[in-house]
Backbone as JSON, one array per atom type, in Angstrom:
{
  "sequence": "MPAHFTATKKNVGSQAAPPSLAAAGQAKYLRYKIAGLYILLLAGGLWHILGVLQTTMRLLAAPLLIALCLLLCLEYFHEQRRRPFMAWCIFVCVVCFFIELAGVKTGVIFGSYFYGPTLQPRIWDIPVAIGFAWLAMLISSAAIAQYFLPPRIFAKPFIAALLIAVLMVAFDLFMEPAATKLGYWTWENESIPLQNYLAWFAFGFILSYIGLRLGLFIKKPPALALHAYIAQLCYFVLVSLS",
  "N": [[14.23, 124.46, 317.18], [16.84, 124.34, 314.9], [17.87, 127.13, 313.04], [19.08, 126.96, 310.47], [18.2, 124.29, 309.82], [15.61, 124.52, 309.68], [15.46, 126.07, 307.32], [16.66, 124.4, 305.6], [14.69, 122.42, 305.26], [12.62, 123.88, 304.05], [13.71, 124.32, 301.66], [13.92, 121.81, 300.54], [11.34, 121.36, 300.32], [10.59, 123.3, 298.55], [11.89, 122.43, 296.32], [10.61, 120.04, 295.61], [8.43, 120.57, 294.39], [8.6, 121.51, 291.76], [9.09, 119.16, 289.97], [6.58, 117.87, 290.15], [4.77, 119.67, 289.14], [5.73, 119.77, 286.64], [5.26, 117.24, 285.65], [2.4, 117.21, 285.63], [2.09, 119.08, 283.64], [3.15, 117.98, 281.41], [1.39, 115.84, 281.2], [-0.99, 117.46, 280.57], [-0.25, 118.4, 278.24], [0.01, 116.07, 276.79], [-2.74, 115.2, 276.59], [-3.73, 117.36, 275.15], [-2.53, 116.62, 272.66], [-3.49, 114.03, 272.08], [-6.22, 114.85, 271.72], [-6.14, 116.69, 269.63], [-5.19, 114.9, 267.51], [-7.6, 113.16, 267.26], [-9.44, 115.13, 266.73], [-8.69, 116.12, 264.27], [-8.44, 113.86, 262.55], [-11.06, 112.91, 262.61], [-12.34, 114.97, 261.68], [-11.36, 115.19, 259.33], [-12.54, 112.76, 258.22], [-15.28, 113.47, 258.29], [-15.49, 115.57, 256.72], [-14.86, 114.47, 254.38], [-17.11, 113.01, 253.89], [-19.06, 115.02, 253.74], [-18.0, 116.17, 251.58], [-16.44, 118.38, 251.48], [-13.7, 120.73, 251.28], [-11.9, 118.91, 249.92], [-9.75, 119.05, 247.93], [-7.79, 120.5, 249.52], [-7.53, 118.44, 251.45], [-6.44, 116.29, 249.98], [-3.82, 117.38, 249.23], [-2.8, 117.65, 251.56], [-2.4, 115.07, 252.34], [-0.19, 113.31, 252.38], [1.92, 114.85, 253.63], [0.81, 114.78, 256.13], [0.81, 112.14, 256.83], [3.55, 111.68, 257.07], [4.17, 113.42, 259.01], [2.72, 112.37, 261.13], [3.85, 109.9, 261.73], [6.61, 110.75, 262.23], [5.95, 112.06, 264.71], [5.13, 109.91, 266.23], [7.56, 108.46, 266.37], [9.25, 110.24, 267.86], [7.88, 110.31, 270.04], [8.37, 107.61, 271.0], [10.99, 107.78, 271.1], [12.42, 108.59, 273.45], [11.78, 106.59, 275.24], [13.12, 104.17, 274.36], [15.75, 101.97, 273.29], [17.85, 104.19, 271.93], [19.61, 104.17, 269.59], [19.39, 101.64, 268.32], [16.66, 101.69, 268.02], [16.5, 103.99, 266.29], [18.08, 102.96, 263.9], [16.28, 100.79, 263.4], [13.96, 102.03, 262.6], [14.78, 103.72, 260.26], [15.34, 101.35, 258.69], [12.83, 100.01, 258.42], [11.35, 102.01, 256.87], [12.94, 102.43, 254.55], [12.95, 99.59, 253.58], [10.25, 98.96, 253.24], [9.53, 100.85, 251.32], [10.92, 99.93, 248.92], [9.8, 97.36, 249.06], [7.04, 98.2, 248.31], [7.73, 99.26, 245.96], [8.75, 97.01, 244.46], [6.28, 95.75, 244.53], [4.58, 96.99, 243.09], [5.6, 97.15, 240.49], [5.78, 94.31, 239.69], [3.39, 92.97, 240.64], [3.3, 90.86, 242.09], [3.62, 90.53, 244.89], [1.75, 91.89, 246.52], [-0.41, 91.7, 244.68], [-2.15, 93.13, 241.71], [-1.68, 96.53, 241.38], [-1.77, 100.02, 241.57], [-0.57, 103.23, 242.17], [-2.44, 106.34, 243.01], [-2.93, 109.74, 242.28], [-2.88, 111.22, 244.56], [-1.2, 110.72, 246.89], [1.63, 112.55, 247.14], [5.14, 113.61, 247.17], [6.46, 111.45, 244.67], [8.56, 108.81, 243.94], [9.9, 107.12, 241.42], [7.11, 106.11, 240.78], [6.3, 105.56, 243.3], [5.15, 106.82, 246.28], [6.6, 108.86, 248.46], [5.92, 109.04, 251.18], [4.97, 106.35, 251.73], [6.71, 104.45, 252.97], [6.82, 105.76, 255.59], [4.11, 105.68, 256.41], [3.94, 102.76, 256.71], [5.83, 102.3, 258.81], [4.63, 103.96, 260.93], [2.3, 102.54, 261.1], [3.26, 100.07, 262.16], [4.36, 100.85, 264.67], [2.21, 101.93, 265.98], [0.46, 99.74, 266.05], [2.19, 97.95, 267.5], [1.86, 99.25, 269.93], [-0.79, 98.88, 270.59], [-0.69, 96.11, 270.68], [1.0, 95.77, 273.09], [-0.85, 96.78, 274.93], [-2.86, 94.84, 275.2], [-1.7, 92.29, 275.6], [-0.13, 90.49, 278.4], [2.88, 91.73, 280.12], [4.79, 89.62, 280.5], [4.23, 87.9, 278.49], [4.38, 89.54, 276.08], [7.0, 89.74, 276.18], [7.97, 87.56, 274.77], [9.24, 87.52, 271.71], [8.25, 86.05, 269.41], [5.53, 85.59, 269.81], [4.41, 88.07, 270.24], [5.13, 89.45, 268.05], [3.5, 88.11, 266.27], [0.74, 88.91, 267.15], [1.06, 91.56, 266.41], [1.19, 91.76, 263.72], [-1.26, 90.32, 263.06], [-2.88, 92.63, 264.05], [-1.94, 94.57, 262.2], [-3.06, 93.51, 259.79], [-5.75, 93.62, 260.47], [-6.14, 96.39, 260.6], [-5.73, 97.1, 257.76], [-7.8, 95.77, 256.67], [-9.78, 97.68, 257.09], [-8.68, 99.81, 256.13], [-8.31, 99.76, 253.23], [-10.63, 99.89, 251.49], [-11.35, 102.43, 251.97], [-8.92, 103.78, 251.15], [-8.94, 103.33, 248.23], [-10.94, 105.13, 247.69], [-10.08, 107.49, 248.38], [-8.15, 107.67, 246.62], [-5.57, 106.87, 247.02], [-4.36, 104.4, 246.1], [-5.3, 102.0, 243.48], [-6.74, 99.12, 242.7], [-6.35, 96.37, 240.52], [-9.01, 95.39, 238.47], [-10.77, 96.27, 240.43], [-10.79, 94.73, 242.87], [-9.81, 93.56, 245.94], [-7.15, 91.41, 246.24], [-6.62, 88.38, 248.14], [-4.0, 87.72, 248.65], [-2.97, 90.22, 249.12], [-3.3, 90.7, 251.91], [-2.21, 88.4, 253.01], [0.23, 89.03, 252.51], [0.77, 91.68, 254.04], [0.45, 90.44, 256.44], [2.72, 88.72, 256.66], [4.99, 90.64, 256.31], [4.44, 92.4, 258.14], [4.92, 90.69, 260.47], [7.48, 90.06, 260.17], [9.07, 92.38, 260.26], [8.29, 93.62, 262.59], [9.21, 91.52, 264.35], [11.92, 91.64, 264.08], [12.32, 94.16, 265.25], [11.43, 93.67, 267.79], [13.54, 91.66, 268.5], [15.56, 93.34, 268.62], [15.11, 94.38, 271.13], [13.29, 96.39, 271.44], [10.22, 98.0, 272.24], [9.82, 97.35, 274.69], [9.35, 98.49, 276.99], [6.58, 100.58, 278.5], [4.26, 101.43, 276.25], [3.97, 104.92, 274.66], [1.04, 106.63, 275.07], [-0.08, 108.15, 272.99], [0.65, 106.74, 270.74], [-0.9, 104.51, 270.76], [-3.6, 105.54, 270.56], [-3.11, 106.65, 267.98], [-3.43, 104.5, 266.44], [-6.39, 103.88, 266.77], [-7.67, 106.41, 266.13], [-6.79, 106.78, 263.3], [-8.24, 104.46, 262.38], [-10.87, 105.26, 262.84], [-10.92, 107.21, 261.05], [-10.59, 106.06, 258.62], [-12.9, 104.46, 258.45], [-15.09, 106.24, 258.74], [-14.42, 107.41, 256.13], [-15.14, 105.33, 254.38], [-17.66, 104.92, 254.64], [-18.76, 107.02, 253.46]],
  "CA": [[14.67, 123.81, 315.88], [17.96, 125.43, 314.49], [17.3, 128.0, 311.73], [19.65, 126.25, 309.28], [17.38, 122.97, 309.58], [14.14, 124.89, 309.01], [15.67, 126.61, 305.95], [16.8, 123.24, 304.67], [13.3, 121.76, 305.0], [11.81, 124.8, 303.22], [14.5, 124.09, 300.21], [13.52, 120.55, 300.02], [9.9, 121.46, 299.85], [10.42, 123.98, 297.3], [12.6, 121.59, 295.27], [9.84, 118.95, 295.35], [7.11, 120.97, 293.78], [8.61, 121.42, 290.18], [8.7, 117.91, 289.28], [5.04, 117.34, 290.06], [4.3, 120.51, 288.18], [6.3, 119.34, 285.18], [4.41, 115.85, 285.28], [1.19, 117.66, 285.24], [2.16, 119.83, 282.4], [3.35, 117.03, 280.41], [0.0, 115.04, 281.24], [-1.92, 118.08, 279.98], [0.06, 118.51, 276.73], [-0.32, 114.74, 276.08], [-4.3, 115.26, 276.32], [-4.01, 118.15, 273.96], [-1.82, 116.23, 271.31], [-4.47, 113.07, 271.6], [-7.46, 115.46, 271.39], [-5.94, 117.33, 268.57], [-5.37, 113.76, 266.68], [-8.98, 112.84, 267.0], [-10.23, 116.26, 266.03], [-8.17, 116.31, 262.83], [-8.81, 112.72, 261.71], [-12.53, 112.81, 262.56], [-13.11, 116.16, 261.16], [-11.2, 114.71, 257.78], [-13.57, 111.84, 257.82], [-16.53, 114.12, 258.24], [-15.12, 116.5, 255.45], [-14.97, 113.51, 253.13], [-18.66, 112.51, 253.79], [-19.74, 116.18, 253.27], [-17.6, 116.61, 250.15], [-15.76, 119.67, 251.42], [-11.98, 120.85, 251.45], [-11.38, 117.77, 249.22], [-8.46, 119.52, 247.37], [-6.88, 120.64, 250.68], [-7.07, 117.15, 252.12], [-5.44, 115.56, 249.02], [-2.62, 118.05, 249.22], [-2.04, 117.26, 253.02], [-2.31, 113.5, 252.85], [1.21, 112.7, 252.32], [2.65, 115.49, 254.69], [0.14, 114.51, 257.35], [1.25, 110.79, 257.18], [4.93, 111.77, 257.41], [4.18, 114.09, 260.31], [2.02, 111.29, 262.35], [4.91, 109.02, 261.85], [7.8, 111.4, 262.97], [5.67, 112.39, 266.01], [5.03, 108.59, 266.88], [8.88, 108.15, 266.61], [9.62, 111.11, 268.79], [7.19, 110.01, 271.36], [8.92, 106.42, 271.5], [12.48, 107.9, 271.08], [12.82, 108.82, 274.68], [11.66, 105.47, 275.92], [13.43, 103.02, 273.84], [17.16, 102.09, 272.98], [17.94, 105.0, 270.91], [20.57, 103.78, 268.52], [18.59, 100.51, 267.8], [15.16, 102.29, 267.39], [16.66, 104.81, 264.89], [18.28, 102.12, 263.05], [15.08, 99.81, 262.85], [12.88, 102.93, 261.86], [15.17, 103.87, 258.97], [15.29, 100.01, 258.01], [11.52, 99.9, 258.01], [10.92, 102.96, 256.05], [13.61, 102.07, 253.29], [12.67, 98.34, 253.0], [8.97, 99.09, 252.98], [9.49, 101.48, 250.11], [11.15, 99.08, 247.78], [8.79, 96.39, 248.9], [6.17, 98.62, 247.43], [8.29, 99.41, 244.47], [8.44, 95.68, 243.76], [4.85, 95.14, 244.53], [3.65, 97.75, 241.86], [6.35, 96.55, 239.2], [5.74, 92.9, 239.46], [2.08, 92.61, 241.03], [3.52, 89.28, 242.71], [3.74, 90.61, 246.39], [0.26, 92.25, 247.13], [-1.38, 91.77, 243.86], [-1.87, 94.12, 240.84], [-2.16, 97.69, 241.73], [-0.99, 101.16, 241.05], [-0.86, 104.31, 243.01], [-3.08, 107.38, 242.3], [-2.27, 110.99, 242.24], [-3.18, 111.78, 246.1], [0.02, 110.75, 247.69], [2.89, 113.14, 246.53], [5.9, 113.64, 245.93], [6.72, 110.17, 244.16], [9.93, 108.41, 243.27], [9.66, 105.66, 240.52], [5.72, 106.08, 240.91], [5.89, 105.09, 244.49], [5.02, 107.8, 247.24], [7.72, 108.88, 249.51], [5.26, 108.81, 252.24], [4.53, 105.06, 251.96], [7.51, 103.93, 254.07], [6.48, 106.48, 256.96], [2.92, 104.91, 256.64], [4.26, 101.56, 257.12], [6.52, 102.6, 260.23], [3.59, 104.36, 261.92], [1.32, 101.38, 261.57], [3.86, 99.24, 262.97], [4.52, 101.42, 265.83], [0.81, 102.02, 266.65], [0.0, 98.44, 266.22], [2.91, 97.4, 268.58], [1.27, 99.84, 271.22], [-2.2, 98.01, 271.12], [-0.46, 94.66, 271.22], [1.32, 95.83, 274.43], [-1.97, 97.18, 275.77], [-3.53, 93.69, 275.22], [-0.75, 91.22, 276.21], [0.59, 90.88, 279.69], [4.2, 91.82, 279.85], [5.51, 88.22, 280.39], [3.76, 87.24, 277.11], [4.86, 90.3, 275.22], [8.36, 89.59, 276.22], [8.22, 86.49, 273.86], [9.03, 88.12, 270.5], [7.47, 85.47, 268.38], [4.09, 85.64, 270.06], [4.28, 89.44, 270.18], [5.13, 89.77, 266.6], [2.19, 87.46, 265.58], [-0.25, 89.73, 267.32], [1.15, 92.89, 265.87], [1.08, 91.23, 262.5], [-2.83, 90.23, 263.13], [-3.35, 93.98, 264.17], [-1.78, 95.25, 260.91], [-3.95, 92.98, 258.89], [-7.15, 94.03, 260.88], [-6.14, 97.65, 260.16], [-5.69, 97.03, 256.5], [-9.23, 95.48, 256.19], [-10.63, 98.92, 257.08], [-8.12, 100.96, 255.28], [-8.27, 99.33, 251.75], [-11.94, 100.58, 251.03], [-11.25, 103.96, 252.12], [-7.81, 104.08, 250.33], [-9.3, 103.54, 246.84], [-11.98, 106.19, 247.48], [-9.03, 108.75, 248.77], [-7.25, 108.02, 245.57], [-4.15, 106.57, 247.32], [-4.05, 103.56, 245.09], [-6.34, 101.33, 242.84], [-6.57, 97.81, 242.53], [-6.76, 95.98, 239.07], [-10.45, 94.77, 238.59], [-11.27, 96.8, 241.73], [-10.91, 93.71, 243.79], [-8.64, 93.33, 246.86], [-6.72, 89.99, 246.44], [-6.28, 87.68, 249.44], [-2.53, 87.74, 248.78], [-2.34, 91.5, 249.75], [-3.77, 90.55, 253.4], [-1.15, 87.57, 253.37], [1.65, 89.86, 252.38], [0.64, 92.5, 255.15], [0.81, 89.64, 257.75], [4.0, 88.29, 256.6], [5.94, 91.76, 256.41], [4.31, 92.88, 259.58], [5.37, 89.82, 261.52], [9.16, 89.88, 260.01], [9.57, 93.91, 260.74], [8.04, 93.71, 264.06], [10.0, 90.61, 265.12], [13.2, 92.26, 264.06], [12.41, 95.21, 266.15], [11.36, 93.02, 269.19], [14.8, 91.16, 269.0], [16.7, 94.46, 268.96], [14.99, 95.02, 272.25], [12.46, 97.47, 271.43], [8.75, 97.84, 272.55], [9.58, 96.39, 276.01], [8.81, 99.53, 278.14], [5.31, 100.85, 278.34], [4.32, 102.46, 275.04], [3.31, 106.13, 274.65], [-0.46, 106.7, 274.9], [-0.44, 108.73, 271.56], [0.88, 105.63, 269.61], [-2.29, 103.57, 270.98], [-4.65, 106.53, 270.0], [-2.95, 106.89, 266.73], [-4.14, 103.59, 265.83], [-7.75, 104.11, 267.03], [-8.1, 107.39, 265.39], [-6.87, 106.54, 262.04], [-9.23, 103.6, 262.17], [-12.08, 105.88, 262.89], [-11.06, 108.1, 259.99], [-10.93, 105.14, 257.36], [-14.38, 103.95, 258.55], [-15.95, 107.19, 258.13], [-14.57, 107.55, 254.62], [-15.77, 104.06, 253.68], [-19.29, 105.01, 254.91], [-19.34, 108.04, 252.65]],
  "C": [[15.77, 124.85, 315.34], [17.33, 125.9, 313.07], [17.7, 127.43, 310.51], [18.78, 125.05, 308.75], [16.15, 123.5, 309.06], [14.45, 125.31, 307.5], [16.07, 125.41, 304.97], [15.65, 122.58, 304.18], [12.28, 122.5, 303.89], [12.55, 124.5, 301.88], [13.95, 123.05, 299.68], [12.08, 120.75, 299.45], [9.52, 122.21, 298.63], [10.94, 123.29, 296.11], [11.66, 120.57, 294.7], [8.71, 119.55, 294.34], [7.39, 120.98, 292.01], [8.33, 120.3, 289.42], [7.29, 117.39, 289.07], [4.47, 118.35, 289.0], [4.55, 120.28, 286.61], [5.58, 118.04, 284.63], [3.0, 116.43, 284.88], [0.98, 118.36, 283.98], [2.34, 118.94, 281.35], [2.03, 116.09, 280.18], [-0.83, 115.83, 280.33], [-1.67, 118.31, 278.42], [-0.05, 117.18, 276.05], [-1.79, 114.66, 275.71], [-4.54, 116.02, 275.13], [-3.56, 117.46, 272.81], [-3.04, 114.92, 271.0], [-5.72, 113.73, 271.14], [-7.37, 116.01, 270.1], [-5.73, 116.08, 267.29], [-6.62, 113.38, 266.22], [-9.65, 113.79, 266.29], [-9.87, 116.17, 264.25], [-8.47, 115.07, 262.07], [-10.28, 112.47, 261.54], [-12.94, 113.84, 261.79], [-12.67, 115.86, 259.64], [-12.11, 113.83, 257.21], [-15.01, 112.64, 257.36], [-16.45, 115.03, 256.93], [-15.34, 115.87, 254.27], [-16.54, 113.05, 252.87], [-19.44, 113.57, 253.22], [-19.27, 116.72, 251.96], [-16.97, 117.9, 250.14], [-14.3, 119.7, 251.82], [-11.41, 119.42, 250.95], [-9.95, 117.97, 248.67], [-7.44, 119.62, 248.49], [-6.47, 119.33, 251.33], [-6.19, 116.13, 251.38], [-4.0, 116.11, 249.19], [-1.91, 117.8, 250.61], [-1.96, 115.93, 253.41], [-1.05, 112.96, 253.19], [1.79, 113.36, 253.55], [2.1, 115.07, 256.08], [0.54, 113.07, 257.82], [2.63, 110.74, 257.64], [4.91, 112.36, 258.61], [3.81, 113.17, 261.5], [3.35, 110.56, 262.53], [6.1, 109.51, 262.64], [7.35, 111.71, 264.35], [5.51, 111.12, 266.82], [6.58, 108.39, 267.36], [9.37, 109.01, 267.78], [9.11, 110.56, 270.0], [7.89, 108.57, 272.03], [10.43, 106.6, 271.69], [13.08, 108.02, 272.58], [12.58, 107.44, 275.63], [12.09, 104.09, 275.53], [14.89, 103.05, 273.54], [17.47, 102.92, 271.87], [18.51, 104.45, 269.5], [19.72, 102.51, 267.74], [17.29, 101.01, 267.16], [15.48, 103.01, 266.19], [17.0, 103.98, 263.73], [17.08, 101.38, 262.26], [14.27, 100.84, 262.22], [13.44, 103.36, 260.42], [15.19, 102.54, 258.1], [13.97, 99.97, 257.49], [11.16, 101.03, 256.71], [11.66, 102.63, 254.61], [13.14, 100.54, 252.7], [11.24, 98.35, 252.54], [8.76, 100.03, 251.55], [9.79, 100.79, 249.05], [10.4, 97.83, 247.98], [7.52, 96.77, 248.17], [6.42, 98.96, 246.03], [8.13, 97.92, 243.76], [7.28, 95.16, 243.5], [4.26, 95.91, 243.29], [4.37, 97.24, 240.6], [6.02, 95.09, 238.8], [4.15, 92.37, 239.74], [2.28, 91.2, 241.69], [3.2, 89.37, 244.09], [2.37, 90.84, 246.97], [-0.69, 91.93, 246.11], [-1.28, 92.94, 242.9], [-2.36, 95.4, 241.26], [-1.27, 98.78, 241.36], [-1.59, 102.47, 241.95], [-1.54, 105.48, 242.4], [-2.34, 108.73, 242.68], [-2.28, 111.73, 243.6], [-1.86, 111.87, 246.66], [1.36, 111.38, 247.01], [3.85, 113.8, 247.52], [6.04, 111.95, 245.82], [8.16, 109.78, 243.75], [9.61, 107.03, 242.75], [8.13, 105.33, 240.81], [5.33, 105.66, 242.23], [6.04, 106.38, 245.46], [5.94, 107.68, 248.2], [7.14, 108.54, 250.68], [5.11, 107.48, 252.79], [5.59, 104.33, 253.06], [7.2, 104.45, 255.54], [5.2, 105.59, 257.39], [3.19, 103.45, 257.24], [4.71, 101.54, 258.61], [5.29, 102.96, 261.23], [2.53, 103.24, 262.18], [1.93, 100.33, 262.46], [4.04, 99.54, 264.34], [3.12, 101.39, 266.72], [0.22, 100.51, 266.81], [0.83, 97.57, 267.38], [2.14, 98.0, 269.99], [0.06, 99.15, 271.67], [-1.8, 96.67, 271.28], [-0.04, 94.72, 272.61], [0.24, 96.09, 275.33], [-2.7, 95.93, 276.14], [-2.75, 92.5, 275.93], [-0.21, 91.39, 277.53], [2.04, 90.85, 279.27], [5.05, 90.56, 279.65], [5.4, 87.45, 279.03], [4.33, 88.16, 276.03], [6.26, 90.25, 275.04], [8.99, 88.45, 275.42], [8.08, 87.05, 272.3], [8.09, 87.42, 269.42], [5.9, 85.69, 268.58], [3.66, 87.09, 269.96], [4.09, 89.97, 268.84], [3.91, 89.17, 265.84], [1.04, 88.4, 265.88], [-0.14, 91.13, 266.67], [0.88, 92.65, 264.37], [-0.5, 91.2, 262.26], [-3.38, 91.74, 263.3], [-3.11, 94.77, 262.66], [-2.67, 94.88, 259.84], [-5.31, 93.64, 259.0], [-7.12, 95.47, 260.43], [-6.35, 97.92, 258.83], [-6.97, 96.84, 255.89], [-10.01, 96.52, 256.13], [-9.91, 99.79, 256.25], [-8.29, 100.62, 253.68], [-9.38, 100.09, 250.96], [-11.68, 101.83, 250.83], [-10.09, 104.46, 251.23], [-8.06, 104.33, 248.9], [-10.18, 104.87, 246.74], [-11.13, 107.53, 247.65], [-8.1, 108.9, 247.4], [-5.79, 107.64, 245.93], [-3.66, 105.56, 246.24], [-5.41, 102.86, 244.57], [-5.92, 100.0, 242.32], [-7.12, 97.41, 240.99], [-8.28, 95.09, 239.2], [-10.93, 95.2, 239.79], [-11.65, 95.79, 242.71], [-9.59, 93.61, 244.54], [-8.31, 91.7, 246.87], [-6.3, 89.52, 247.84], [-4.78, 87.94, 249.64], [-2.1, 89.29, 249.34], [-2.45, 91.18, 251.48], [-2.52, 89.56, 253.92], [0.28, 88.34, 253.51], [1.82, 90.94, 253.68], [0.9, 91.7, 256.38], [2.16, 89.27, 257.73], [5.17, 89.45, 256.82], [5.82, 92.25, 257.8], [4.82, 92.08, 260.72], [6.95, 89.87, 261.41], [9.55, 91.24, 260.57], [9.47, 93.8, 262.21], [8.83, 92.82, 265.01], [11.4, 91.26, 265.05], [13.45, 93.36, 265.19], [12.33, 94.79, 267.68], [12.85, 92.33, 269.48], [15.84, 92.05, 269.06], [16.28, 94.9, 270.38], [13.99, 96.19, 272.43], [11.15, 96.95, 271.83], [8.7, 96.96, 273.69], [8.94, 97.43, 277.03], [7.27, 99.78, 277.74], [5.02, 101.7, 277.12], [3.42, 103.75, 275.42], [1.78, 105.87, 274.4], [-0.96, 107.3, 273.42], [-0.24, 107.74, 270.51], [-0.52, 104.72, 269.87], [-3.54, 104.39, 270.42], [-4.37, 106.54, 268.42], [-3.81, 105.76, 265.92], [-5.7, 103.57, 265.68], [-8.26, 105.18, 266.05], [-7.94, 107.25, 264.02], [-7.92, 105.6, 261.51], [-10.61, 104.06, 261.98], [-12.2, 106.59, 261.56], [-11.39, 107.13, 258.72], [-12.31, 104.61, 257.53], [-15.23, 105.05, 258.05], [-15.75, 107.62, 256.69], [-14.94, 106.5, 253.78], [-16.99, 104.21, 253.74], [-19.65, 106.28, 253.92], [-19.77, 107.71, 251.28]]
}
């Protein structure tokens, strides 16, 4: 065999190894991120049950919500149509902030409620983090919907948006009792009105439908987004049980 051919084979072999090593490294890094997410949220739930580090948890509540949202956006950014995805994310954050503002000021959208002191900073008595919280829930609910729906069904925006909206409401059912315990917000007469869940369904459907019509959430979702839904759900269940 000619020497130059042997050298070429060696070069090809040496070039084939780095991509597989890079993929293994990325998979390992992903496992660390998922494990870190569960450890952080489950520990937070247990700390609430035990009544420890509560001042620290209140201080970190809003920054952690924003950080989780940005992390999910970054995970999706490389898999989506970038400009439409960025535009949709900004649109959701801004629109949801003003929806919450109108909801607090009028009591018409979700019912009568007001925000507590936990989520800081605030603008016009509305936490800055609340738009990011909506976006994170939409992204993680979309990931769960993609997991359950076959691709040919999820490709139909109306059906996909319906399931995402249902998942948003399901999440809110577990979150509401915990959120009041955490001082996120307080309902008038301490009762959660039905219109709150109807509003969550309506806005969840509209906002996800817009994203789907923009061609988003077509490719396989990042695993971290799916686990973000489950981990947050576990956190709120633990808080509710305390």
